[in-house]
C-alpha positions as CSV (number, residue, x, y, z in Angstrom):
1,X,3.1,29.0,-26.7
2,X,3.8,25.4,-28.5
3,X,4.3,22.8,-26.0
4,X,6.0,19.5,-26.4
5,X,4.0,16.8,-24.0
6,X,6.1,13.9,-23.3
7,X,4.2,10.8,-22.6
8,X,5.7,8.0,-20.7
9,X,2.7,5.5,-22.5
10,X,3.3,1.9,-21.7
11,X,0.2,0.9,-20.0
12,X,-3.5,2.3,-20.0
13,X,-3.1,3.2,-16.1
14,X,-5.3,5.8,-15.2
15,X,-2.6,8.6,-15.2
16,X,-2.0,7.8,-19.0
17,X,-5.9,7.7,-19.8
18,X,-6.6,10.7,-17.9
19,X,-3.8,12.6,-20.1
20,X,-4.6,11.0,-23.6
21,X,-8.6,12.0,-23.1
22,X,-7.4,15.6,-22.3
23,X,-4.8,16.0,-24.8
24,X,-7.0,14.4,-27.6
25,X,-8.7,18.0,-27.0
26,X,-6.1,20.3,-26.9
27,X,-5.6,22.6,-29.9
28,X,-4.0,20.1,-32.6
29,X,-1.4,23.1,-33.4
30,X,-0.5,23.9,-30.2
31,X,1.2,20.9,-29.1
32,X,3.3,18.2,-30.2
33,X,3.1,14.7,-28.5
34,X,5.8,12.9,-27.8
35,X,6.5,9.2,-26.9
36,X,8.8,6.5,-26.8
37,X,8.8,4.1,-29.4
38,X,8.9,0.8,-27.4
39,X,6.1,2.6,-25.0
40,X,4.0,3.9,-27.3
41,X,3.8,0.1,-29.1
42,X,2.0,-0.9,-25.7
43,X,0.0,1.9,-25.0
44,X,-1.8,1.3,-28.1
45,X,-2.2,-1.9,-27.4
46,X,-4.3,-2.0,-24.4
47,X,-6.2,1.0,-26.0
48,X,-7.3,-1.7,-28.8
49,X,-7.9,-4.3,-26.2
50,X,-9.9,-1.8,-23.6
51,X,-11.2,1.6,-24.8
52,X,-14.9,1.7,-26.7
53,X,-14.8,2.6,-30.3
54,X,-16.1,6.3,-29.7
55,X,-13.1,7.2,-27.7
56,X,-10.2,4.4,-29.3
57,X,-10.7,6.3,-32.6
58,X,-10.2,10.0,-30.9
59,X,-6.7,8.2,-28.9
60,X,-5.7,6.6,-32.3
61,X,-5.5,9.7,-34.1
62,X,-3.9,11.2,-31.5
63,X,-1.3,8.4,-31.1
64,X,-0.8,8.4,-34.9
65,X,0.8,11.9,-35.0
66,X,2.6,11.9,-32.2
67,X,6.9,12.0,-32.2
68,X,7.9,8.3,-31.5
69,X,11.2,8.5,-29.7
70,X,13.7,6.2,-29.6
71,X,13.1,3.2,-26.9
72,X,13.2,3.7,-23.5
73,X,13.3,0.1,-22.1
74,X,10.7,-1.5,-19.6
75,X,12.7,-0.8,-16.1
76,X,15.4,2.1,-17.0
77,X,17.9,3.0,-14.3
78,X,18.1,6.5,-12.6
79,X,21.5,7.2,-15.3
80,X,19.3,5.7,-18.5
81,X,16.4,8.8,-16.9
82,X,18.6,11.6,-16.5
83,X,20.1,11.0,-20.0
84,X,16.9,9.8,-21.5
85,X,15.2,13.9,-19.9
86,X,18.1,15.9,-21.5
87,X,17.3,13.9,-24.7
88,X,13.4,14.3,-24.8
89,X,14.2,18.0,-24.0
90,X,16.6,18.3,-27.3
91,X,14.0,16.5,-29.9
92,X,11.2,19.1,-28.1
93,X,13.5,21.9,-29.0
94,X,14.3,20.4,-32.7
95,X,10.4,20.3,-32.9
96,X,10.0,24.0,-32.5
97,X,8.3,23.5,-28.6
98,X,8.7,26.7,-26.4
99,X,8.3,24.1,-23.9
100,X,8.0,20.9,-22.6
101,X,5.3,19.3,-20.0
102,X,5.6,16.4,-18.5
103,X,2.8,15.2,-17.1
104,X,3.8,12.7,-13.7
105,X,5.2,13.4,-11.0
106,X,8.4,11.0,-11.3
107,X,11.1,12.3,-9.7
108,X,14.2,11.3,-11.9
109,X,12.7,12.6,-14.8
110,X,12.3,15.9,-13.5
111,X,15.7,15.9,-12.1
112,X,16.8,15.2,-15.7
113,X,14.5,18.0,-16.7
114,X,15.8,20.6,-14.2
115,X,19.3,20.7,-16.4
116,X,17.8,21.7,-19.7
117,X,17.0,25.3,-20.8
118,X,13.5,24.7,-22.3
119,X,10.6,26.2,-19.5
120,X,8.7,23.2,-18.2
121,X,5.4,22.4,-16.8
122,X,4.5,19.1,-15.2
123,X,1.4,18.0,-13.3
124,X,1.1,16.0,-10.3
125,X,-1.2,13.3,-10.1
126,X,-0.1,11.6,-6.9
127,X,2.1,12.4,-3.7
128,X,5.8,11.6,-4.2
129,X,6.8,8.5,-2.4
130,X,3.4,7.7,-0.6
131,X,0.8,8.1,-3.4
132,X,-1.7,9.1,-0.4
133,X,-2.4,9.8,3.3
134,X,-4.1,7.5,5.1
135,X,-2.7,8.5,8.6
136,X,-2.7,12.3,8.7
137,X,-1.2,12.3,12.3
138,X,2.1,14.9,12.8
139,X,4.0,16.2,9.8
140,X,7.5,15.7,8.1
141,X,9.3,12.9,9.0
142,X,7.0,11.7,11.5
143,X,4.4,11.3,9.1
144,X,6.1,10.3,6.1
145,X,6.7,7.5,8.9
146,X,3.8,6.6,9.9
147,X,2.5,6.0,6.5
148,X,5.1,3.9,4.8
149,X,5.1,1.9,7.5
150,X,1.1,1.7,7.2
151,X,1.5,1.3,3.4
152,X,4.4,-0.6,2.4
153,X,5.6,-2.2,6.0
154,X,8.8,0.4,5.1
155,X,11.9,-0.1,8.0
156,X,13.5,2.7,9.1
157,X,15.8,3.0,6.3
158,X,13.6,3.0,3.7
159,X,11.6,5.5,5.4
160,X,14.6,7.6,5.0
161,X,15.1,7.1,1.9
162,X,11.5,8.7,1.0
163,X,12.0,11.2,3.2
164,X,15.7,12.6,0.8
165,X,13.7,11.5,-2.1
166,X,10.8,13.8,-1.2
167,X,13.0,16.6,-0.8
168,X,15.3,15.6,-3.8
169,X,11.9,15.9,-5.5
170,X,11.6,19.3,-4.5
171,X,14.8,20.5,-5.6
172,X,14.0,18.8,-9.0
173,X,10.9,21.0,-9.7
174,X,12.3,24.5,-8.3
175,X,12.3,25.9,-11.7
176,X,8.8,24.0,-13.2
177,X,5.7,25.5,-13.5
178,X,3.5,23.1,-11.5
179,X,0.1,22.1,-12.2
180,X,-2.1,19.2,-10.0
181,X,-4.9,17.1,-10.5
182,X,-6.1,17.6,-6.6
183,X,-5.7,20.5,-4.1
184,X,-5.1,16.9,-2.3
185,X,-2.1,16.6,-3.3
186,X,-0.6,20.1,-2.5
187,X,-2.4,19.4,0.7
188,X,-0.4,16.1,1.3
189,X,2.7,18.1,0.4
190,X,2.6,20.7,2.7
191,X,1.5,18.3,5.5
192,X,4.9,16.5,4.8
193,X,7.3,19.9,5.0
194,X,7.5,20.0,1.0
195,X,6.2,23.3,0.0
196,X,5.7,23.4,-3.7
197,X,3.5,25.8,-5.7
198,X,0.9,24.0,-7.8
199,X,-1.6,25.4,-9.6
200,X,-4.9,23.0,-9.6
201,X,-6.7,21.8,-12.5
202,X,-10.2,22.3,-12.3
203,X,-12.0,19.8,-13.0
204,X,-8.8,17.4,-12.4
205,X,-10.5,15.1,-14.1
206,X,-13.4,14.5,-16.4
207,X,-15.7,11.7,-16.9
208,X,-18.3,10.0,-19.7
209,X,-21.9,10.0,-19.3
210,X,-23.1,6.4,-18.3
211,X,-25.7,5.5,-20.8
212,X,-27.1,2.2,-18.9
213,X,-30.1,2.5,-17.0
214,X,-30.2,-1.5,-15.8
215,X,-31.9,-3.8,-13.3
216,X,-29.6,-4.0,-10.3
217,X,-28.0,-7.6,-10.2
218,X,-24.9,-7.6,-7.6
219,X,-25.2,-6.0,-4.2
220,X,-21.8,-4.7,-3.7
221,X,-19.0,-4.2,-6.2
222,X,-14.6,-4.1,-6.0
223,X,-14.0,-1.3,-9.2
224,X,-10.2,-0.4,-9.8
225,X,-6.7,-1.5,-10.6
226,X,-6.8,-5.3,-8.8
227,X,-3.6,-4.1,-6.3
228,X,-3.2,-4.2,-2.6
229,X,-2.4,-0.1,-2.9
230,X,-6.1,0.0,-4.4
231,X,-7.6,-1.9,-1.7
232,X,-8.3,-5.2,-3.2
233,X,-7.5,-7.2,0.4
234,X,-9.5,-4.9,1.8
235,X,-12.5,-5.3,0.0
236,X,-12.0,-9.2,0.5
237,X,-11.5,-8.8,4.1
238,X,-14.7,-6.9,4.2
239,X,-17.0,-9.5,2.0
240,X,-16.1,-11.4,4.6
241,X,-18.0,-9.6,7.4
242,X,-21.0,-8.5,4.8
243,X,-21.5,-12.5,3.4
244,X,-22.2,-13.5,7.1
245,X,-25.0,-11.0,7.3
246,X,-26.1,-11.3,3.7
247,X,-24.9,-14.6,2.7
248,X,-26.8,-14.2,-0.9
249,X,-24.9,-10.7,-1.3
250,X,-24.0,-10.9,-5.0
251,X,-21.0,-9.3,-5.9
252,X,-18.8,-8.4,-8.7
253,X,-15.1,-7.8,-9.1
254,X,-13.6,-5.3,-11.9
255,X,-10.5,-3.7,-12.7
256,X,-7.2,-3.9,-14.6
257,X,-5.4,-6.8,-13.5
258,X,-2.3,-8.9,-14.0
259,X,-3.3,-12.6,-14.6
260,X,-1.3,-13.7,-11.2
261,X,-2.8,-11.1,-9.2
262,X,-6.5,-12.0,-10.6
263,X,-6.2,-15.8,-10.5
264,X,-4.8,-15.2,-6.5
265,X,-8.2,-12.8,-6.0
266,X,-10.3,-14.9,-7.9
267,X,-9.1,-17.7,-5.2
268,X,-9.7,-15.8,-2.3
269,X,-13.1,-14.4,-3.5
270,X,-14.3,-17.9,-4.2
271,X,-13.4,-19.2,-0.9
272,X,-16.0,-16.7,0.6
273,X,-18.8,-16.6,-1.7
274,X,-19.8,-18.2,-5.2
275,X,-22.0,-15.2,-5.6
276,X,-18.8,-13.5,-7.2
277,X,-18.3,-12.7,-10.9
278,X,-15.6,-11.0,-12.1
279,X,-14.7,-8.6,-15.2
280,X,-11.3,-8.6,-15.4
281,X,-9.4,-6.6,-17.9
282,X,-13.0,-5.6,-19.9
283,X,-13.9,-3.3,-22.4
284,X,-15.1,-0.2,-20.5
285,X,-18.8,-0.7,-21.9
286,X,-18.7,-3.9,-20.4
287,X,-17.2,-2.2,-17.2
288,X,-20.1,0.4,-17.1
289,X,-22.4,-2.0,-17.5
290,X,-21.6,-4.3,-14.3
291,X,-21.3,-0.9,-12.3
292,X,-24.7,0.5,-13.4
293,X,-26.3,-3.1,-12.5
294,X,-24.5,-2.6,-8.9
295,X,-26.2,-1.3,-6.0
296,X,-23.3,-0.1,-3.9
297,X,-19.2,0.6,-4.4
298,X,-16.5,-0.2,-1.9
299,X,-13.9,1.6,-2.3
300,X,-11.1,1.4,-0.2
301,X,-8.1,2.9,-2.0
302,X,-4.8,3.9,-0.2
303,X,-3.5,5.1,-3.6
304,X,-5.4,8.0,-5.2
305,X,-5.5,11.5,-6.2
306,X,-8.7,12.1,-8.3
307,X,-10.4,8.9,-8.3
308,X,-11.7,8.4,-12.1
309,X,-13.0,5.0,-10.9
310,X,-15.0,6.7,-8.1
311,X,-16.4,9.2,-10.7
312,X,-17.0,6.3,-13.5
313,X,-19.3,4.6,-10.7
314,X,-20.9,7.5,-9.8
315,X,-22.0,8.7,-13.3
316,X,-23.9,5.1,-13.0
317,X,-26.0,5.9,-10.1
318,X,-23.6,3.8,-8.0
319,X,-22.7,5.2,-4.7
320,X,-20.0,4.1,-2.8
321,X,-18.0,4.0,0.9
322,X,-14.9,4.6,0.7
323,X,-11.6,5.4,2.8
324,X,-11.5,9.0,4.0
325,X,-8.0,9.7,2.4
326,X,-7.7,13.5,1.4
327,X,-8.2,12.2,-2.3
328,X,-11.8,11.4,-1.8
329,X,-12.2,14.2,0.9
330,X,-11.3,16.9,-1.0
331,X,-13.2,15.8,-4.7
332,X,-16.2,13.8,-3.5
333,X,-18.4,16.5,-1.1
334,X,-21.4,14.4,-2.0
335,X,-23.6,12.2,0.0
336,X,-23.3,9.6,-2.8
337,X,-19.8,8.6,-1.2
338,X,-20.2,7.4,2.4
339,X,-16.6,8.3,3.8
340,X,-15.1,5.8,6.7
341,X,-12.4,6.0,8.5
342,X,-8.9,4.8,6.7
343,X,-8.0,0.9,6.9
344,X,-11.2,0.5,9.0
345,X,-12.3,-2.8,7.5
346,X,-15.1,-3.0,9.7
347,X,-16.7,0.5,9.2
348,X,-16.3,0.0,5.8
349,X,-18.4,-3.4,6.0
350,X,-20.9,-1.8,8.6
351,X,-21.6,1.4,6.4
352,X,-22.0,-1.1,4.0
353,X,-24.7,-3.4,5.2
354,X,-26.5,-0.2,6.7
355,X,-26.6,0.9,3.0
356,X,-28.0,-2.1,1.3
357,X,-30.4,-3.1,4.6
358,X,-32.0,0.2,4.4
359,X,-32.4,0.9,1.0
360,X,-30.5,4.2,0.5
361,X,-28.2,3.1,-1.9
362,X,-31.2,4.2,-4.7
363,X,-31.3,7.7,-3.3
364,X,-27.6,7.9,-3.0
365,X,-27.4,6.5,-6.5
366,X,-29.2,9.6,-7.8
367,X,-27.3,12.1,-6.1
368,X,-24.1,10.3,-7.5
369,X,-25.4,11.0,-11.2
370,X,-26.1,14.8,-10.6
371,X,-22.9,15.1,-9.4
372,X,-21.2,13.4,-11.6
373,X,-22.9,15.8,-14.6
374,X,-20.5,18.8,-13.1
375,X,-17.4,16.7,-14.8
376,X,-16.3,16.5,-18.1
377,X,-13.3,16.0,-20.6
378,X,-14.1,19.1,-21.8
379,X,-13.6,21.1,-19.1
380,X,-10.5,19.1,-17.9
381,X,-8.8,19.7,-20.9
382,X,-9.8,23.6,-21.3
383,X,-8.5,24.1,-17.5
384,X,-5.2,22.3,-18.7
385,X,-4.8,24.0,-21.6
386,X,-5.4,27.4,-20.0
387,X,-2.6,26.7,-17.0
388,X,0.0,25.9,-19.8
389,X,-1.2,29.0,-22.1
390,X,-1.7,27.3,-25.1
């Protein structure tokens, strides 16, 4: 079966990077990649800036063969998205595709596609509306309310909108063959009262081998997108506690960041300690080197399904203390990841201090390296193509 893959593109988010890596290993004659013209150009620019040459060539070859769709725009409204979805299905049929694969969980694209006749596949890379559950008490509306208030400081009207969006999502994917990068998403949706049939891609992500074996230069690091939902402010608060006990601790802050957010984080971190280095929007080689030089990762993410950042850290022999959200609990069953209650910054800092003061990070790091060997992009791509029947 030939399948058309509709990639929104635009930036090199974890979801886009994951899909590009697996697509580059799909059987070339079995799929047609389609990307909006404007999003194609910006995605290519980000790949040029960040990705290492050996991987960059594979991704560029993939993109050069893609069908360039008409521009989508930066922030299309709901009506535009639904119309664009119809257009995508039409183009897919024109290129001889028997099915259309949309590797995201975006409600409005799925809603638009639900009214097209082509066979549809979708990939859940995050739990719709909430992203992740940081509180698992209760079910349905109560659970949604707890999480939206904790994550977004949402008011009752915003919670109601979120509840309606969840049920609209369930309606929109009623005729879609759903895949998921993690069983945690299926679990979270069930807890929220949204029962969907989704088959997990196993493994949901891959990781490249970390070739660096370097002396440890940093005691702790942050590594993820530099945004609140990924826990950057939780990290900074934990850093205050840690540096009171270990004033000479050396720190690395690594990740993709906007200029504005980077300046905010730089200022806040420098107010706490001068022993901090920043690796914003670095090449992946530089990123992996920084990880390999770090004793311990603090990973207070509140927005995950299967963390590529955490897996990359483990591949470099750097263990972690992480919030015990379902995405971490379901996918990182290893002693290399110490799990603490979500949003408990004091416990995050305490566990980090215990690990650093007792030097158990070295043994944890070895276990992390071994754990990461279970994951490869080849295995992820093979599982994905098998579920797509191509």
